[in-house]
N, C-alpha and C positions, 0 to 999 in steps of 0.2 A: 255110336258115331252121330246119330241124330240128336241125342241129348247134348253132345258137345257142340253141335252147330246151333242149338237153341241157347246155349250158355253164352257163346261168343257172337255178338250181333254183327259187328263190323270193326275194321281197324280205323283208328283215328289218325288221319294224315294231316298234320299241321307243321308249321316251322319248328315249334318246340319239340314235337314228338320225333321229327326227323333228326333234330340235333341230339336227342337222347340216345339214338341208336349207336352212337360212338361208344357209349358205356354199356351196350347190349341191353338197353331198356326199350320195350315196345309198348304202345298204348292201344287199348281196345275198348270199344263200347260193349258192355255186357248187360245181361238181364238183371233186374233188381233183386231177384231171388237168389242169385249166384253168390256162393261164399268163396273165400280165397282158395280153399281146397278144391272145390269143383272147377274153378277157373284154371288152376294149375294143371289139373288132370285133363281138362279140355284142350289146353294149349299143347300139352305133351302128346295127346292123341292126334290132333289135327296136323301139327307141324313137325312132329318127331324131333323135338328138342328137349333139353333138360331145363326145367324152371327152378331157379334158386329162391326167388322171392316174388310175392304179389302184394301190391299196395292198391287199395280201392278207395274210391271217392264218389260221393253222390253229388251230382251237378244239378243245380236248380235251373229251371227253364227261365229264359229272359222274357220280359214284357216288351212287345214290339207294337208300334202303331201302324195299322194297316188302313190307310186312308181310302182304299177302294171299297171298304165296307161302309155302306150308307146306313149306319145305325147311330144310336146315341153315344155308344162307346166303341170307337173304332180300334180298341187295343186288343191284341191277341197274346196269349201266353204260350210260349213254346213248352214242349213236354220236358219233364225232368228225366234225367238219365244217369246211369252209373258207369264210371270208367275205371279201368284197371291198368296199372302200369306194371308190366311183367319184366323181371330181370332174369336174363338167361345166363347159362354157363359160358365162360369165355370160349370163343371160337364158334358158337352156334349162331345161326342167322335164320330169319323168317323171310320167305319169299312167297308172294301171293300171285297166283296165276302165271308163274314163270318170270314175273317182273318183280324186282326188289324195290318196292315203293319207299322203303325206309332208308335206303342208301342214297346219299347225294352224289 
């Protein structure tokens, strides 16, 4: 169970990810070392649902300007992260903390 919690970092709650829940697709931030098989196993253990497909993508961190930094270069690079879009079996749902953040 602890390994599953290290694999899944957090859910990604955006307009696009909430819209994808109509097709039983949920988006999560995952660790860089996680493979599709380990992500599917972790989701099935944590939420007790059946995973049909996992799509992964590496997201590059953006460069931002932080004018509060009084240095020669006030730009900051956000960290890179990996996201996984998980497709569930029809009829399965994921609820986090008793609240379904993904349902509108």
